[in-house]
C-alpha positions as CSV (number, residue, x, y, z in Angstrom):
1,M,-105.7,-123.7,66.4
2,E,-109.0,-123.9,64.8
3,K,-112.0,-123.0,67.0
4,S,-113.6,-126.3,66.3
5,T,-110.5,-128.2,67.5
6,V,-110.4,-126.2,70.7
7,N,-114.1,-126.8,71.2
8,R,-113.8,-130.5,70.5
9,N,-110.9,-130.9,72.9
10,L,-112.5,-128.9,75.7
11,T,-115.7,-130.9,75.3
12,R,-113.8,-134.1,75.8
13,L,-112.0,-132.8,78.9
14,V,-115.4,-131.7,80.4
15,E,-116.9,-135.1,79.6
16,K,-114.0,-136.9,81.3
17,Q,-114.5,-134.5,84.2
18,Y,-110.9,-133.2,84.0
19,I,-112.1,-129.6,83.8
20,S,-115.3,-127.7,84.7
21,G,-116.6,-124.3,83.9
22,D,-118.6,-121.6,85.6
23,E,-121.3,-119.2,84.5
24,N,-118.6,-116.7,83.4
25,S,-117.0,-119.3,81.0
26,F,-113.9,-119.6,83.3
27,L,-112.4,-123.1,83.2
28,F,-111.0,-124.9,86.2
29,I,-109.1,-128.2,86.6
30,T,-111.0,-130.7,88.7
31,E,-109.6,-133.2,91.3
32,N,-110.0,-135.8,88.5
33,G,-108.0,-133.6,86.2
34,K,-105.2,-133.1,88.8
35,E,-105.0,-136.9,89.4
36,F,-104.8,-137.5,85.7
37,L,-102.0,-135.0,85.3
38,E,-100.1,-136.4,88.2
39,G,-100.2,-139.9,86.5
40,V,-99.4,-138.7,83.0
41,L,-96.7,-136.1,83.6
42,P,-93.9,-138.5,84.5
43,H,-94.5,-140.4,81.3
44,W,-94.7,-137.2,79.3
45,N,-91.4,-136.0,80.8
46,N,-89.7,-139.3,80.1
47,A,-90.9,-139.2,76.5
48,M,-89.6,-135.7,76.1
49,S,-86.2,-136.6,77.5
50,E,-86.0,-139.5,75.2
51,V,-86.9,-137.3,72.1
52,R,-84.4,-134.7,73.2
53,G,-81.7,-137.3,73.5
54,I,-82.4,-138.6,70.0
55,L,-82.6,-135.1,68.4
56,E,-79.7,-133.6,70.4
57,K,-79.6,-129.8,70.8
58,D,-79.2,-129.1,67.1
59,G,-82.3,-131.1,66.2
60,E,-84.3,-129.5,68.9
61,N,-83.2,-126.0,67.7
62,A,-84.1,-126.9,64.1
63,I,-87.6,-128.0,65.1
64,N,-88.1,-124.9,67.2
65,L,-87.1,-122.7,64.3
66,I,-89.5,-124.5,62.0
67,L,-92.3,-124.1,64.5
68,T,-91.6,-120.4,64.9
69,K,-91.6,-119.8,61.1
70,L,-94.8,-121.8,60.6
71,S,-96.7,-120.0,63.4
72,R,-96.1,-116.5,62.0
């Protein structure tokens, strides 16, 4: 990932108070962030299950192979 992409995404997460940082540049999830994840994760898991059902195992394996080759 490009540094600018990471920076932009981290800035948004800090602005929404989902994460915070300390003086050593360590990042921590906030209570707001935990609540957000608890609300989003069931929807994410449902979407992933639906996609896996559509792709079936062969399709999922093909996508994983492509991602592996592209990330080298």
